[in-house]
C-alpha positions in Angstrom: -18.2 -8.2 -12.4 -17.2 -11.8 -11.4 -15.5 -12.3 -8.1 -12.4 -13.7 -9.7 -12.1 -10.7 -12.1 -12.6 -8.3 -9.3 -9.9 -10.0 -7.2 -7.3 -9.7 -9.9 -8.4 -6.1 -10.6 -8.1 -5.1 -6.9 -5.1 -7.3 -6.1 -2.3 -4.9 -7.3 -4.0 -2.0 -5.4 -4.2 -4.2 -2.3 -0.6 -5.1 -2.4 0.4 -1.4 -2.8 -1.9 -0.4 0.1 -0.4 -3.0 2.4 3.2 -2.3 1.3 3.1 1.5 1.5 0.4 2.1 4.2 -0.3 -0.8 6.5 3.2 -2.0 7.1 4.7 1.5 7.7 1.9 2.5 10.1 2.3 -0.9 11.9 6.0 -0.2 12.2 5.4 3.3 13.6 3.0 1.9 16.2 5.5 -0.7 17.3 8.3 1.9 17.5 6.1 4.3 19.5 5.9 1.9 22.4 9.6 1.4 22.7 12.2 3.8 24.1 16.0 4.0 23.6 18.1 1.9 25.8 19.7 3.5 28.8 23.4 3.6 28.7 25.2 0.8 30.6 27.1 2.3 33.5 30.0 0.5 35.2 31.9 1.4 38.4 35.6 1.8 38.0 38.5 2.8 40.2 40.8 5.7 39.2 44.1 5.7 41.1 46.7 8.4 41.1 49.5 9.5 43.4 47.0 10.7 46.1 45.0 7.4 46.2 42.1 5.7 44.5 38.6 6.9 44.0 35.5 5.0 42.7 33.6 6.5 39.8 31.1 5.5 37.1 31.5 5.7 33.4 29.6 4.6 30.3 30.4 1.1 29.0 30.2 1.8 25.3 30.8 -1.7 24.2 28.0 -3.1 26.5 25.7 -0.3 25.4 26.3 -1.1 21.7 25.9 -4.8 22.3 22.5 -4.1 24.0 21.4 -2.0 21.0 22.4 -4.8 18.6 20.5 -7.4 20.6 17.3 -5.3 20.9 17.3 -2.8 18.0 13.8 -1.6 18.7 14.9 -0.4 22.2 13.3 -1.3 25.5 9.5 -1.8 25.7 8.0 1.4 27.3 4.3 1.0 26.8 2.4 4.3 26.5 5.0 6.2 28.6 6.3 8.0 25.5 2.8 9.3 24.7 2.4 10.7 28.3 5.8 12.3 28.7 6.5 16.0 28.6 7.4 16.1 24.9 4.0 14.7 23.9 0.7 14.7 25.8 2.4 15.8 29.0 -0.3 14.3 31.2 1.5 15.2 34.5 2.3 18.7 33.4 -1.3 19.4 32.1 -2.7 18.1 35.4 -0.4 20.3 37.4 -1.3 23.3 35.3 -5.0 22.6 35.8 -4.6 22.3 39.6 -2.5 25.5 39.9 -4.4 27.7 37.5 -5.6 31.1 38.5 -7.7 31.5 35.3 -8.3 29.8 32.0 -5.9 32.1 30.3 -3.2 31.1 32.8 -3.9 27.4 32.1 -3.9 27.9 28.4 -0.6 29.8 28.5 1.0 27.0 30.5 -0.3 24.2 28.3 0.6 25.9 25.0 4.1 26.5 26.3 4.6 22.7 26.1 6.2 21.7 22.8 3.5 19.3 21.5 0.6 21.5 22.3 2.4 24.5 20.8 2.8 22.6 17.6 -0.7 21.4 17.7 -2.1 24.9 18.2 -0.4 26.2 15.1 -1.4 23.1 13.0 -5.0 23.3 14.0 -5.1 27.1 13.4 -3.5 26.7 10.0 -5.8 23.9 9.0 -9.0 25.6 10.2 -8.2 28.9 8.5 -6.6 27.8 5.3 -9.0 25.0 4.3 -12.3 27.1 4.1 -10.7 30.2 2.7 -8.9 28.3 0.0 -12.1 26.5 -1.0 -14.2 29.8 -1.0 -11.5 31.6 -3.0 -11.2 28.7 -5.4 -14.9 28.6 -6.0 -15.1 32.3 -6.5 -12.3 32.3 -9.1 -14.0 29.3 -10.8 -17.3 31.1 -11.0 -15.7 34.3 -12.3 -13.6 32.4 -15.0 -16.6 30.4 -16.1 -18.6 33.6 -16.6 -16.1 35.5 -18.8 -16.0 35.1 -22.6 -14.3 32.0 -23.9 -11.6 34.1 -25.7 -10.2 35.2 -22.3 -10.6 32.0 -20.4 -7.3 30.4 -21.4 -5.2 33.3 -20.1 -7.3 33.5 -16.9 -7.0 29.7 -16.3 -3.2 30.0 -16.7 -3.0 32.9 -14.3 -5.2 31.1 -11.8 -3.0 27.9 -11.9 0.2 29.8 -11.5 0.6 29.1 -7.8 0.3 25.4 -8.6 2.7 25.6 -11.5 5.4 27.3 -9.4 7.4 24.8 -7.2 6.2 25.2 -3.6 9.7 25.9 -2.3 10.3 28.5 -5.0 6.9 30.2 -4.3 7.6 30.2 -0.5 11.1 31.7 -1.1 9.6 34.4 -3.3 7.1 35.4 -0.7 9.7 35.3 2.0 11.8 37.7 0.1 8.8 40.0 -0.5 7.9 40.2 3.2 11.4 40.9 4.3 12.0 44.3 5.7 13.8 45.2 2.4 11.1 43.5 0.2 8.1 45.2 -1.4 5.5 43.9 1.1 7.6 44.3 4.2 8.7 47.8 3.2 5.1 48.8 2.3 3.8 47.5 5.7 6.4 49.5 7.5 5.3 52.6 5.6 1.6 52.0 6.2 2.0 51.4 9.9 4.6 54.1 10.2 7.0 51.7 12.0 10.4 51.5 10.3 11.5 48.8 12.7 8.6 46.5 12.0 9.6 43.0 11.0 7.2 40.2 10.1 9.8 37.6 10.9 10.2 38.9 14.4 6.5 38.8 15.2 4.7 35.5 16.1 1.2 36.7 15.0 2.5 38.2 11.7 4.5 35.1 11.0 1.3 33.0 11.5 -0.6 35.3 9.2 2.1 35.1 6.6 2.2 31.3 6.6 -1.6 31.1 6.3 -1.7 33.6 3.5 0.9 31.5 1.7 -1.2 28.4 2.4 -4.3 30.0 1.0 -2.4 31.2 -2.1 -0.9 27.8 -2.8 -4.1 25.8 -2.1 -6.5 27.9 -4.1 -5.6 26.5 -7.6 -6.5 23.0 -6.6 -9.9 24.1 -5.5 -10.3 26.2 -8.6 -9.5 23.3 -10.9 -12.0 21.0 -9.2 -14.8 23.5 -9.0 -14.2 24.7 -12.6 -14.5 21.1 -13.8 -17.6 20.7 -11.7 -19.2 23.8 -13.1 -19.1 22.3 -16.6 -21.4 19.5 -15.3 -24.1 21.8 -13.9 -27.4 21.1 -15.9 -27.9 24.0 -18.3 -31.7 23.3 -18.5 -32.1 23.8 -14.8 -30.1 27.1 -14.9 -32.2 28.3 -17.8 -35.4 27.3 -16.1 -34.3 29.2 -13.0 -33.5 32.3 -15.1 -37.0 32.1 -16.7 -38.5 32.0 -13.2 -36.7 35.2 -12.3 -33.8 33.8 -10.2 -30.9 36.1 -10.0 -27.2 35.1 -10.2 -26.8 34.6 -6.5 -30.0 32.6 -6.2 -28.9 30.3 -9.0 -25.5 29.7 -7.4 -27.1 29.2 -4.0 -29.9 26.8 -4.9 -28.6 25.0 -8.0 -24.8 25.3 -8.3 -23.8 24.8 -4.7 -26.0 21.7 -4.0 -24.8 20.2 -7.3 -21.1 20.7 -6.3 -21.6 19.5 -2.7 -20.0 16.1 -3.3 -16.9 17.8 -4.8 -16.8 20.1 -1.8 -16.8 17.2 0.7 -14.1 15.5 -1.3 -11.9 18.6 -1.3 -12.5 19.2 2.4 -11.2 15.7 3.1 -8.2 16.2 0.8 -7.3 19.7 2.1 -7.6 18.8 5.8 -5.2 16.0 5.3 -2.9 18.2 3.3 -3.0 21.2 5.6 -2.6 19.2 8.8 0.8 18.1 7.6 2.1 21.6 6.9 5.9 21.5 6.8 7.5 23.1 3.8 6.4 26.7 4.5 8.0 26.6 7.9 11.3 25.5 6.4 11.1 27.9 3.5 10.3 30.9 5.7 12.7 29.9 8.4 9.8 30.4 10.8 10.5 27.7 13.3 11.2 30.2 16.1 7.5 31.4 15.9 5.6 28.6 14.3 6.1 24.8 14.6 3.7 22.3 13.1 3.3 18.7 14.1 5.1 17.6 11.0 8.0 19.9 11.8 8.0 18.6 15.4 8.2 15.0 14.1 11.2 16.1 11.9 13.0 17.7 14.9 12.0 14.8 17.1 14.2 12.2 15.3 17.1 11.0 17.3 20.1 10.5 14.9 22.4 9.3 17.7 20.3 6.3 18.8 18.8 5.6 15.4 15.4 5.0 17.1 12.2 6.7 16.2 10.2 6.2 19.4 9.5 9.9 20.1 8.9 10.8 16.4 6.7 7.7 16.1 4.5 8.7 19.0 4.0 12.1 17.6 3.2 10.5 14.2 0.5 8.4 15.8 -1.0 11.4 17.6 -1.0 13.3 14.3 -2.8 10.5 12.5 -5.4 10.5 15.3 -5.8 14.2 15.0 -6.4 13.9 11.3 -9.1 11.3 11.9 -10.8 13.5 14.4 -10.9 16.4 11.9 -12.1 14.2 9.1 -14.8 12.6 11.1 -17.6 15.2 10.3 -16.9 15.0 6.5 -16.7 11.2 6.7 -20.0 11.0 8.6 -21.6 13.3 5.9 -20.2 11.1 3.2 -21.6 8.0 4.9 -25.0 9.6 5.2 -25.0 10.6 1.5 -23.9 7.1 0.5 -26.6 5.6 2.7 -29.3 7.8 1.1 -28.1 6.9 -2.3 -28.3 3.2 -1.5 -31.8 3.6 0.0 
């Protein structure tokens, strides 16, 4: 392809990338190093029949004028990142110095809002991502093995979680795990605890959210793996069968290596998707027991000042967290690409 042809081919994508990715991220970085203006205080005298007394009050007009002149707020450097609502450098250091055990240190750190949200986000991502991929691959292998006559119905059933709107699916599961719902009532019966409530338990709430995450993520993995199974060389599979390889050996030594590029691709996609978990927490009204980084960004917005400094700082930390989690898969992709070029 000629350079000029490539330029005009890539130009629209470059414009979209700069408009919808580079500029917004740059704006977030700029806002993250600014803090809201402090209110302008003036000293006034209040006099009554008993005399005069000096006091201070907020000069609203001066404060509004300051906000109009400097809409981004006052430059604050990295102070927003280090405060108690984010990395809490001072609080973490104090907890480390005063710790009596690692469990005591962990309890103090995870009591901080940012680390509490980070703990749930990481747990959700680490649990949901592999289980969704494993379950999606298992369903794809099973559907691919059944007679063609039944595949249409099985594919439709497997894609149902993807067809149902995420909010509707979350609400259905929320009603089912309610104490009056079929799952909640069954759990009370099995554990012989009529007062058991999933919504009132932090561990059960986490499990419920992760089960929903696996259920809603599995169809995506199923579709990708099922499409990939259609590209597995039949000659290689037949040769393996002639050599006496059983079903598990064919999957392990032929199918899985063939689908490894797809697996790396899905790991990248699902890590990014799961790390921004937000909708289930809203749908299940689970914020009292589980808060993700995305939910923390949502609640971090300051509608009064109209500034996004705190939410912007949390967004930057979230982006960095995603990059850290993606780094192993990116390194593996780079190695694979390098071998291919060699």
